[in-house]
C-alpha positions, 0 to 999 in steps of 0.5 A: 547130588551130582558126581561133580558138584561137591562144594558150594558157596552161596552169598546172600546179599540181603537188600541188594538190587542187581543194578547196584552191583552189576558193574563190579568187575568180579560180578561181570566176570561171574555173569559171563559164566553164570545164569541170571534171573530176576525174582519177584515176591508174591503179595503181600510184600514184606521183609519177613515174607520175602525171607521165607520165600527166598530161603525156604521155597515156600509161600508163607501162606502155607503155614498161616502167615500172611503179614507181620501186622495182624488185626486183633479186635481192631488193634494191630499186633505183630506176628512173624511166625504164622499159625503152623510150623515154619518150613525147613530152610535151605540149610536143612534141606541140604543137610537132609541129603548128606551135605555139611552146611554152614550158615552164617549171618555176618557184618559186611566187613566180615563177608570175605573173611567168613568165606576164607575161614570156611574154605581153609577149615572145611574139608568134608564133602559135599559141603556148602557155605551160605553167608548172609549180610546186609547190602547196606553194610558191605563195600563194593570192594568187599563183594569183589573180594568175597566172590574171588575167594568163593570162586577159588573155594568151589573150583570149576566143578562147584557152585557159586551163587549170589542172590538177594531176596528183595530191595527197597523201592522209592515211594512217591506217595503214601496212601491211607486206604482207611481215609478213603473207606471213610470218605466212601461211607464204608467206615463210619467215624463219630463226628465229635470223637473221630473214633470208628463206629465199628458196628456200622463199619463194613471193612478196614485196611491194615498192614501191607495190603490187607483189607478185612470185611468187618464180619459178623460172628468173626470180628468183635463188633461185626456188621456184615452178615456172612455169605451174600452180604459179605460177597457184596462188600468184597465185590464193591471194594474189588471194583471201587478201589482200583477205579476210584482211589485217585491221587490229586492229579487223577492218577490211580493208586491201586493196581488190583484188589484180589479176593483171598481165594485168588492168591491162597489155598490150603489149610489156612485160607480161613485166616487169610485177609478177605482182600489183598490190595496191590499198590501201583508202582510209586505208591505204598501204604502210609505208616498210619494206615498199616496200624489201622489209623487215619492220616489228615488226608488220603494221600501224603508225600514222604520226604525226598529219597524215602524208600520202602520194602513193605507194601510196595509193588512186587515188581519194584522190589525184585530180587535176583539169582546169579549162579554158576555151576556145571549144571547151569547155562553160562552167560545167560539171562532169563527172559522173564522174571520168576517167583522169589520162591524159585531160588531154593528149588533152582539151587537144589536142582543145580546140585542134583538134590531132589525136592518135594513140598515146595511152592515153586520149581527150578527155572528150566531156562537157567540150566544147560540142555545136556543137564536137563536131559539127564536131570528133568525138572519136576514140580516140587508141589504135593497133591492138593487133594485131601483124604477123608481123614485130612478133611475131617481133621481140618473141619475139626480144627476150624470147629475148635476155632469157631469158624464152623 
């Protein structure tokens, strides 16, 4: 920790857009002495993935979590924890270095009261309160009151931060990629029953961006041989979906399709979706498509005012961090968006706490130059090189699962 920053209040306004609160007088006052940055989540975008990125500084793929909806023998199940041990969250990282941390999730009406009670009861040093509430359940006046109380609680030498992990985005058109794959002949459906003939189907869509090749030896009724045929199917979809999946007016619906190796690495690459589709702004996966089902048509129009968080383009969901501390620059806004995983390392660095094994680094642009001279930013990533023993453990793990 630093010599001066001994108290911190961090307000997590879940689901808030920066545009929705920037006109509040208390937010404007904070902004004049704070640093601000907008933060984009990584594909696949879903609330649980956003939670992990914002509160742990880790990408969920590092512990085998890619999406809440997962295919199992062509049915969809929901899983929110991944295959490995979930990472430590911000409160744990601070407690490890001696901070007393209170983390509370409260209704919007209790936001200010929780800060006031903590300030009155907590005399230990260093101490941090992290309080989370849903943006939809808190009135503007309550946010203002909470900021006033938090500023008084931390004083001039403390840290006051306000952040959001993401916010829902308007959707103009729902897209069912499975309908499109059936039209292409990638999925074969029985003409009478309309059921999928999996033994003659090459790939399918599920969840909030996942495209799975129907792989022989992995999937229950796999049709695609590994290696050359597998790569041929992936190459076809990488090229075809962004170029050929067009709305009725000719607009393209898919921005890009990534191979899993372009987004992920590490021990759990074997269980990542084969491809990840990123929808263009205004488009999102239809509810039926997320469950590996079909709609009457590839495109459909939702009810007016419909918003989504899962599956929307990451840039439409941007969260933000607004933070003031002696270590941070006053009144600046970062010139570019950063990754959502930057929240945790940025706050830790502002408090003088060293960090390791994170998937992002503190954003240098937010810090006072004088602070960076004495507290240079270091990457939180660990070396990706594996020892011979680690390689053997991973190979053994894959062999036990039937992948080797």
